[in-house]
Backbone bond lengths (Angstrom), bond angles and torsions (degrees), N, CA, C in turn:
res aa  C-N    CA-C-N  psi(-1)  N-CA   C-N-CA  omega(-1)  CA-C   N-CA-C  phi
1 M - - - 1.460 - - 1.531 111.52 -
2 F 1.347 115.49 -48.22 1.460 119.32 -177.50 1.527 112.94 -75.75
3 T 1.336 116.15 -8.89 1.467 119.45 176.37 1.523 111.33 -90.49
4 N 1.333 115.88 -9.29 1.462 120.78 179.09 1.526 109.08 -77.05
5 P 1.327 117.84 117.68 1.470 120.00 -177.11 1.527 112.78 -63.24
6 W 1.350 117.76 -32.98 1.459 120.37 178.54 1.527 110.77 -64.81
7 F 1.316 115.61 -46.68 1.470 120.31 -179.37 1.526 111.02 -63.50
8 V 1.335 116.21 -44.88 1.463 120.53 -179.93 1.527 110.48 -63.34
9 G 1.327 116.68 -41.54 1.463 120.47 -179.74 1.520 112.19 -64.20
10 I 1.353 116.10 -42.68 1.471 119.85 179.81 1.525 110.66 -65.39
11 C 1.351 116.86 -46.17 1.471 120.77 -179.79 1.528 111.11 -62.40
12 T 1.336 116.27 -41.06 1.467 120.01 179.17 1.523 111.10 -63.53
13 G 1.332 116.14 -41.27 1.463 120.09 178.59 1.518 112.29 -64.02
14 I 1.357 116.17 -41.05 1.467 120.02 179.72 1.522 110.98 -64.82
15 V 1.344 116.04 -48.27 1.466 120.43 -179.21 1.527 110.69 -62.22
16 S 1.336 116.33 -43.36 1.468 120.03 179.57 1.526 111.10 -63.09
17 G 1.332 115.54 -40.89 1.464 119.50 179.01 1.520 112.23 -62.69
18 I 1.348 116.17 -41.74 1.469 120.24 179.05 1.523 110.66 -63.81
19 I 1.345 116.72 -43.79 1.470 120.84 -179.50 1.524 110.72 -63.15
20 V 1.339 116.40 -44.76 1.468 120.44 179.42 1.525 110.57 -63.07
21 F 1.339 116.36 -40.70 1.465 120.34 179.74 1.524 111.32 -62.79
22 L 1.339 116.75 -45.59 1.464 120.51 -178.77 1.527 111.38 -63.51
23 I 1.336 116.12 -42.76 1.467 119.83 -179.17 1.525 110.91 -66.52
24 S 1.341 116.17 -46.61 1.469 119.54 -179.04 1.526 111.25 -65.96
25 N 1.340 116.57 -35.73 1.461 119.96 178.67 1.522 111.15 -65.77
26 K 1.343 116.23 -40.40 1.465 120.43 178.58 1.525 110.84 -65.25
27 I 1.340 116.12 -41.41 1.467 120.27 179.45 1.527 110.87 -65.50
28 S 1.347 116.09 -42.56 1.465 119.40 -178.76 1.528 111.26 -66.42
29 R 1.329 116.91 -37.51 1.466 119.94 177.24 1.526 110.85 -65.34
30 K 1.337 115.56 -39.49 1.463 119.88 178.50 1.524 110.27 -63.82
31 D 1.332 116.55 -43.55 1.467 120.49 178.01 1.526 111.08 -64.61
32 Y 1.335 115.92 -37.52 1.467 120.12 -178.55 1.525 110.75 -62.87
33 Y 1.325 116.60 -49.09 1.466 119.36 -177.74 1.528 111.79 -73.00
34 K 1.329 116.20 -20.08 1.461 119.07 171.26 1.528 109.80 -67.37
35 K 1.333 116.43 -39.61 1.464 120.68 176.40 1.528 110.93 -65.84
36 V 1.334 116.40 -38.84 1.467 120.24 177.87 1.525 110.41 -60.28
37 K 1.331 115.82 -44.42 1.464 120.41 179.22 1.525 110.73 -62.78
38 Q 1.337 117.03 -42.06 1.463 120.50 179.17 1.530 111.22 -63.01
39 A 1.335 116.18 -40.69 1.464 120.03 179.26 1.527 111.11 -64.66
40 N 1.336 116.77 -41.59 1.469 120.38 178.57 1.528 111.74 -63.97
41 E 1.320 115.88 -39.04 1.465 119.56 179.63 1.522 111.34 -71.36
42 E 1.336 116.38 -35.74 1.465 119.20 -177.01 1.525 111.86 -68.98
43 I 1.328 117.34 -39.04 1.468 118.05 -178.74 1.524 111.09 -65.69
44 V 1.335 117.25 -36.91 1.468 119.83 177.18 1.524 110.00 -65.99
45 A 1.345 116.11 -41.71 1.466 120.18 179.79 1.526 111.33 -63.94
46 L 1.341 116.72 -37.63 1.462 120.07 179.77 1.527 111.90 -69.22
47 L 1.328 115.74 -44.95 1.463 119.69 -175.04 1.524 112.68 -76.56
48 I 1.329 116.74 -27.64 1.470 119.04 -178.29 1.530 110.99 -66.96
49 I 1.340 116.64 -23.02 1.471 120.18 177.67 1.522 110.26 -64.65
50 T 1.338 116.40 -43.95 1.468 119.60 179.08 1.524 111.03 -68.45
51 I 1.337 116.37 -35.73 1.467 119.70 -179.81 1.523 110.75 -66.83
52 S 1.328 116.47 -38.36 1.467 119.59 -179.62 1.518 112.02 -63.14
53 E 1.339 116.34 -21.27 1.462 120.94 177.23 1.529 112.03 -95.57
54 G 1.346 115.77 9.55 1.461 120.16 177.03 1.506 114.83 84.63
55 K 1.333 118.50 10.74 1.456 122.69 -179.68 1.531 109.24 -106.72
56 I 1.333 116.00 127.69 1.461 121.08 179.23 1.531 108.93 -101.85
57 P 1.332 118.69 119.03 1.468 120.30 178.38 1.524 110.84 -69.37
58 S 1.314 116.43 148.01 1.462 121.00 179.35 1.531 110.11 -77.71
59 L 1.332 115.45 166.17 1.467 120.15 177.30 1.530 111.07 -61.35
60 K 1.326 116.16 -35.46 1.463 120.14 178.96 1.519 110.88 -61.30
61 I 1.330 116.66 -43.40 1.469 120.80 179.22 1.524 110.58 -66.62
62 I 1.322 116.71 -43.83 1.471 120.31 -179.31 1.525 110.75 -60.08
63 K 1.333 116.77 -44.45 1.467 120.12 -179.71 1.526 111.24 -67.55
64 S 1.325 116.93 -34.25 1.468 120.06 177.59 1.524 111.02 -66.49
65 V 1.338 116.60 -41.68 1.467 120.12 178.08 1.527 110.38 -66.03
66 L 1.330 117.21 -39.61 1.467 120.66 176.66 1.525 110.86 -59.10
67 S 1.325 116.02 -44.73 1.463 120.69 179.43 1.527 111.25 -64.10
68 S 1.335 116.74 -40.72 1.464 121.11 179.93 1.530 111.26 -64.50
69 L 1.331 116.45 -43.31 1.467 119.77 -179.13 1.525 111.93 -69.58
70 S 1.325 117.31 -31.68 1.469 119.14 177.04 1.523 110.57 -64.38
71 R 1.333 116.53 -36.74 1.468 119.77 176.19 1.524 110.99 -71.99
72 K 1.324 116.49 -39.30 1.465 120.53 -178.63 1.525 111.41 -60.65
73 Y 1.326 116.68 -44.49 1.466 120.67 -176.74 1.528 112.91 -92.94
74 G 1.331 116.94 -3.39 1.455 120.21 178.56 1.516 113.50 67.10
75 V 1.339 116.78 38.75 1.467 121.35 179.14 1.526 108.78 -118.90
76 K 1.316 115.83 160.06 1.456 120.90 179.32 1.535 110.04 -77.64
77 P 1.338 117.56 137.82 1.472 119.92 179.90 1.523 113.18 -57.46
78 Q 1.349 116.84 -34.34 1.463 119.29 -178.24 1.524 112.98 -70.47
79 N 1.337 117.56 -16.31 1.462 120.39 176.64 1.525 112.02 -86.43
80 M 1.330 116.46 -16.03 1.462 120.56 177.68 1.528 110.13 -85.99
81 N 1.322 115.99 168.92 1.459 119.82 172.93 1.524 109.28 -63.70
82 N 1.331 116.29 141.11 1.457 119.15 175.97 1.526 109.93 -81.77
83 A 1.326 116.29 -176.88 1.471 120.14 -176.41 1.526 111.55 -61.43
84 K 1.332 117.18 -40.56 1.469 120.80 -179.53 1.528 110.86 -62.96
85 E 1.325 116.25 -47.27 1.468 120.15 -179.54 1.529 111.36 -65.66
86 T 1.333 116.18 -36.29 1.467 119.88 177.21 1.523 111.11 -64.18
87 L 1.317 116.66 -41.84 1.468 120.57 178.18 1.526 111.19 -64.08
88 E 1.323 116.76 -38.52 1.468 120.29 177.79 1.531 110.99 -64.08
89 D 1.338 116.02 -40.56 1.471 119.48 176.64 1.529 111.15 -65.54
90 M 1.324 115.90 -34.41 1.463 119.54 178.80 1.529 111.09 -66.89
91 I 1.332 116.95 -38.32 1.469 120.00 176.19 1.521 110.31 -61.72
92 K 1.331 115.87 -41.75 1.470 119.96 178.35 1.524 110.83 -61.67
93 E 1.334 116.27 -42.14 1.460 120.01 -179.48 1.530 111.79 -68.24
94 V 1.326 116.57 -33.33 1.467 119.60 177.50 1.520 110.35 -60.22
95 F 1.326 116.41 -45.79 1.465 119.54 -179.74 1.525 112.13 -73.19
96 A 1.341 117.16 -22.46 1.466 119.84 178.68 1.523 112.16 -82.00
97 T 1.344 116.88 -13.91 1.464 121.00 -179.41 1.526 110.57 -77.83
98 N 1.315 116.44 132.56 1.471 121.31 -175.52 1.524 113.59 -86.04
99 F 1.338 117.83 -27.13 1.461 119.62 -172.29 1.528 113.34 -89.90
100 I 1.343 118.85 7.55 1.464 121.44 176.17 1.524 108.64 -105.87
101 P 1.334 118.74 127.99 1.469 120.86 178.87 1.531 110.95 -60.63
102 M 1.338 115.86 153.71 1.456 120.56 -175.35 1.524 112.24 -61.75
103 D 1.337 117.70 -42.44 1.459 119.22 -179.86 1.528 111.37 -63.86
104 K 1.342 116.16 -34.25 1.461 120.39 176.91 1.529 110.77 -70.32
105 K 1.337 116.54 -37.06 1.465 120.43 176.90 1.526 110.96 -59.44
106 I 1.329 115.78 -44.70 1.464 120.21 -179.62 1.522 110.64 -64.98
107 E 1.329 116.48 -41.74 1.463 120.68 179.71 1.531 111.27 -62.36
108 L 1.334 115.99 -47.19 1.468 120.22 179.62 1.524 111.09 -64.64
109 S 1.324 116.83 -40.46 1.466 120.81 -179.10 1.522 111.37 -64.87
110 E 1.328 117.05 -37.38 1.461 120.38 177.57 1.527 110.99 -65.39
111 Q 1.323 116.78 -38.02 1.465 119.99 177.23 1.528 110.80 -66.15
112 L 1.327 116.34 -40.04 1.464 120.04 177.32 1.524 110.88 -66.70
113 A 1.342 116.79 -36.77 1.468 120.85 178.28 1.527 110.97 -63.71
114 K 1.342 116.94 -35.10 1.464 120.35 176.57 1.531 110.68 -64.46
115 L 1.333 116.12 -38.98 1.467 119.60 176.66 1.524 110.94 -64.69
116 I 1.332 116.58 -37.40 1.467 120.27 177.65 1.523 109.98 -61.33
117 K 1.336 116.90 -46.23 1.466 120.76 179.27 1.526 110.58 -62.33
118 E 1.333 116.26 -40.18 1.464 120.33 178.46 1.526 110.95 -61.48
119 E 1.327 116.51 -42.00 1.463 120.81 179.31 1.524 111.08 -68.00
120 V 1.329 117.43 -41.67 1.471 121.00 179.06 1.527 110.44 -62.95
121 D 1.333 117.21 -42.53 1.466 121.00 178.25 1.523 110.83 -62.57
122 Y 1.335 116.21 -40.06 1.467 120.18 179.15 1.527 110.70 -63.71
123 Q 1.336 116.62 -46.11 1.459 120.35 179.56 1.527 111.24 -63.82
124 T 1.335 116.91 -36.21 1.465 120.46 178.35 1.522 110.81 -65.48
125 R 1.336 116.70 -41.99 1.468 119.78 177.52 1.521 111.11 -63.64
126 Q 1.328 116.61 -36.76 1.461 119.68 177.43 1.523 110.80 -64.41
127 E 1.341 116.49 -40.71 1.462 120.23 178.53 1.524 110.98 -64.58
128 I 1.336 116.47 -38.10 1.463 120.12 177.78 1.526 110.24 -64.04
129 A 1.331 116.63 -42.42 1.467 120.61 179.07 1.523 110.79 -62.93
130 D 1.345 116.56 -43.20 1.463 120.36 178.95 1.520 110.99 -64.92
131 T 1.342 116.30 -41.07 1.463 120.24 179.46 1.519 110.90 -65.73
132 G 1.341 116.08 -39.03 1.458 119.46 177.31 1.521 111.65 -62.63
133 G 1.345 116.35 -37.88 1.462 119.87 176.75 1.512 111.68 -64.50
134 N 1.329 116.53 -42.33 1.464 120.18 177.83 1.521 111.23 -64.43
135 L 1.345 116.08 -36.60 1.460 120.57 179.88 1.522 110.59 -65.96
136 R 1.333 116.84 -42.00 1.464 119.95 177.96 1.520 110.92 -65.37
137 N 1.331 116.95 -37.70 1.459 119.84 177.16 1.519 111.19 -63.78
138 S 1.347 116.43 -38.66 1.462 120.34 178.70 1.521 110.68 -64.93
139 E 1.342 116.46 -39.25 1.458 120.33 179.40 1.525 111.35 -65.17
140 L 1.332 117.09 -32.79 1.458 120.36 177.40 1.520 111.73 -78.99
141 T 1.331 116.34 -35.27 1.460 120.78 -176.37 1.517 111.91 -71.51
142 L 1.332 117.61 -35.80 1.458 121.47 -174.65 1.525 112.83 -60.38
143 P 1.355 120.53 -55.48 1.468 118.45 179.30 1.519 113.00 -65.18
144 L 1.333 117.13 -34.65 1.461 120.03 178.44 1.522 110.81 -64.20
145 S 1.330 116.48 -40.74 1.466 120.62 178.90 1.520 111.03 -64.78
146 I 1.340 116.43 -38.47 1.469 119.67 178.57 1.524 110.39 -61.47
147 I 1.332 115.85 -43.55 1.466 119.97 -179.11 1.525 111.01 -65.53
148 L 1.337 116.67 -47.84 1.461 120.53 -176.70 1.523 111.94 -65.81
149 L 1.324 116.50 -40.52 1.460 119.61 -178.86 1.523 112.32 -74.68
150 S 1.321 117.39 -16.18 1.467 120.11 178.56 1.524 111.61 -77.57
151 F 1.341 117.47 -28.01 1.459 120.43 -177.68 1.527 113.46 -59.37
152 P 1.367 118.87 -49.81 1.471 118.15 179.27 1.517 112.78 -60.11
153 L 1.325 116.80 -39.55 1.462 119.94 -179.06 1.523 111.22 -65.60
154 L 1.342 116.93 -43.96 1.461 120.51 179.16 1.523 111.55 -66.48
155 S 1.335 116.52 -38.51 1.461 120.67 179.97 1.518 111.10 -63.83
156 I 1.340 115.81 -48.01 1.467 119.39 -179.22 1.521 110.65 -66.69
157 S 1.329 116.84 -36.29 1.463 119.70 177.74 1.524 110.66 -62.45
158 G 1.350 115.93 -39.08 1.458 119.59 177.69 1.512 112.11 -65.83
159 V 1.333 116.06 -41.18 1.465 119.98 178.30 1.520 110.81 -62.64
160 V 1.339 115.91 -43.64 1.468 119.86 179.11 1.520 110.94 -61.22
161 K 1.344 116.08 -40.18 1.465 120.16 179.88 1.515 111.09 -64.02
162 I 1.337 117.23 -43.69 1.465 120.83 -179.54 1.516 110.70 -65.58
163 W 1.333 115.81 -47.57 1.460 119.65 -178.35 1.523 112.19 -66.57
164 S 1.318 116.75 -34.59 1.468 119.23 -179.03 1.521 111.44 -67.91
165 D 1.357 116.65 -25.41 1.462 120.03 177.52 1.521 112.21 -77.34
166 R 1.331 117.28 -21.32 1.467 120.75 -174.28 1.522 113.95 -106.66
167 F 1.326 116.30 -32.75 1.462 119.68 -171.78 1.522 110.74 -125.97
168 D 1.314 113.01 160.65 1.460 120.57 171.07 1.522 106.82 -96.54
169 F 1.324 117.69 109.27 1.461 121.58 -171.38 1.512 113.73 -66.68
170 G 1.286 116.28 -50.20 1.458 118.65 -172.58 1.511 110.63 66.72
171 T 1.335 116.40 -122.35 1.463 121.92 -178.88 1.521 111.59 -67.69
172 N 1.356 116.56 -35.61 1.460 120.04 -178.53 1.527 111.88 -62.93
173 Y 1.316 116.15 -31.80 1.465 119.33 178.11 1.527 110.57 -62.50
174 F 1.322 115.63 -41.50 1.470 119.81 178.30 1.527 110.62 -63.07
175 V 1.337 116.51 -38.60 1.463 120.62 179.38 1.524 110.70 -63.45
176 L 1.331 117.14 -44.05 1.457 120.59 -178.89 1.529 111.66 -67.42
177 V 1.326 115.72 -39.94 1.462 118.87 177.35 1.524 110.38 -63.05
178 S 1.337 116.34 -40.32 1.465 120.35 178.03 1.517 110.75 -63.28
179 L 1.343 115.82 -39.18 1.462 120.24 179.32 1.525 110.88 -63.75
180 I 1.331 116.10 -43.92 1.465 119.83 178.12 1.520 110.80 -62.41
181 T 1.329 116.09 -40.16 1.466 120.28 179.24 1.521 111.13 -62.01
182 M 1.340 116.52 -43.29 1.465 120.07 -179.95 1.523 111.32 -64.92
183 I 1.335 116.43 -40.54 1.463 119.44 179.08 1.525 110.30 -65.06
184 T 1.332 116.08 -41.05 1.466 119.98 178.03 1.517 111.31 -61.06
185 L 1.334 115.75 -45.04 1.461 119.88 178.00 1.525 111.22 -61.42
186 S 1.340 116.45 -38.93 1.470 120.08 178.63 1.522 110.82 -62.73
187 I 1.337 115.91 -41.30 1.461 119.81 178.50 1.520 110.93 -63.11
188 V 1.334 115.75 -44.67 1.467 120.18 -179.33 1.524 110.80 -62.13
189 V 1.344 116.60 -45.52 1.464 120.66 -179.58 1.523 110.64 -62.43
190 T 1.332 116.88 -42.15 1.466 120.64 179.26 1.523 111.59 -62.55
191 L 1.324 116.03 -44.40 1.463 119.70 179.74 1.519 111.58 -65.11
192 L 1.335 116.60 -41.41 1.462 119.80 178.02 1.525 111.22 -63.24
193 T 1.339 116.67 -37.80 1.462 120.71 178.07 1.521 111.14 -64.02
194 L 1.335 116.37 -43.96 1.464 120.43 178.98 1.529 111.34 -64.39
195 L 1.332 116.17 -40.90 1.464 119.60 178.46 1.518 111.41 -65.34
196 S 1.339 116.13 -39.32 1.463 120.19 178.64 1.520 111.01 -64.72
197 K 1.345 116.58 -41.48 1.463 120.67 178.23 1.523 110.56 -63.55
198 K 1.322 116.70 -40.59 1.459 120.84 178.66 1.523 110.70 -63.09
199 K 1.333 116.43 -42.04 1.460 120.92 179.43 1.524 110.97 -64.61
200 Q 1.332 117.26 -40.45 1.462 120.89 178.17 1.522 111.24 -62.09
201 N 1.338 116.70 -41.94 1.466 120.13 178.59 1.525 111.26 -64.27
202 E 1.339 116.40 -39.10 1.464 119.58 178.33 1.526 111.13 -64.23
203 N 1.338 116.34 -43.36 1.468 120.05 179.29 1.522 111.57 -64.75
204 L 1.351 115.86 -39.68 1.459 119.65 178.61 1.516 111.20 -63.82
205 Q 1.329 115.88 -40.78 1.462 119.66 179.04 1.528 110.87 -64.33
206 K 1.338 117.22 -39.17 1.469 120.61 177.62 1.526 110.96 -63.93
207 D 1.349 116.03 -41.29 1.468 119.58 179.65 1.522 111.39 -63.15
208 L 1.338 116.24 -42.03 1.459 119.96 -179.71 1.526 111.26 -66.52
209 L 1.337 116.13 -39.07 1.463 119.42 177.62 1.522 111.52 -65.36
210 S 1.337 116.36 -36.34 1.464 119.34 178.95 1.520 111.34 -68.24
211 K 1.349 116.81 -31.10 1.461 119.69 177.63 1.522 111.27 -65.11
212 I 1.342 115.79 -38.00 1.464 119.49 179.51 1.530 110.35 -73.54
213 S 1.339 116.24 -39.46 1.462 120.02 -178.24 1.514 112.13 -70.24
214 N 1.351 116.32 -35.70 1.467 121.08 -177.84 1.520 110.08 -127.25
215 P 1.319 118.96 71.01 1.468 120.90 -179.17 1.508 111.05 -66.42
216 E 1.326 115.37 140.67 1.457 120.76 177.82 1.516 108.44 -94.43
217 L 1.303 116.56 98.28 1.458 121.11 -176.90 1.512 109.47 -98.54
218 P 1.317 118.57 137.45 1.451 120.66 176.98 1.515 110.43 -67.77
219 S 1.296 116.70 140.84 1.464 120.72 -179.77 1.504 109.61 -129.53
220 M 1.321 115.65 147.17 1.457 122.13 177.78 1.515 108.76 -100.75
221 K 1.309 116.33 122.23 1.453 121.21 179.65 1.513 109.46 -108.54
222 K 1.304 114.82 153.89 1.449 119.36 177.52 1.520 109.11 -65.07
223 G 1.303 114.21 135.24 1.458 118.91 179.55 1.502 113.04 96.01
224 D 1.409 117.65 -14.36 1.458 120.15 176.82 1.504 109.44 -73.10
225 K 1.327 114.47 142.95 1.455 119.03 179.83 1.506 108.47 -123.10
């Protein structure tokens, strides 16, 4: 086999192709995340100019710039820093800037922190809306599943009843009873799974609502360093 030039040539081509693919894929991924890093750095550099002049960009502007830079560098928006992470980087850059007085740095950082809280609250409300949608879907799916899963059980029960009136089952009767038992267990497991999923969605929605009702805000106390 290994002395056959055709076989050796095909195997060599396949192995070489795989090696080239893996190397090129690794290089392209490295270049891609390099672009992501450049995009993240550029948005902070662009926005810090407005902050240095005492102007705080709105969340709408920040998200628009993020979207523009994702197109410029050809990267996916979800791979870049989101608005919250961008604001956190901006706070870091404010304190790293030498030409802004300390009291002004604190003032600007507090304004940026308010935007962070606004963005977190917005994302939490979105999660609550999504969870509520999933909960409504579960409420619709549960009765429908009960109806659909009842049909096979009722059908087989009817067949067993008809056959039991005409024939002496013997071993086959045990097989049919076992089949009905397995179907019943499947229905029970499915219903329990749906109920568990519904309960999880309800608990998640309660947790998200509690986050909005009782936000954990960082506070500065005297004596903290």
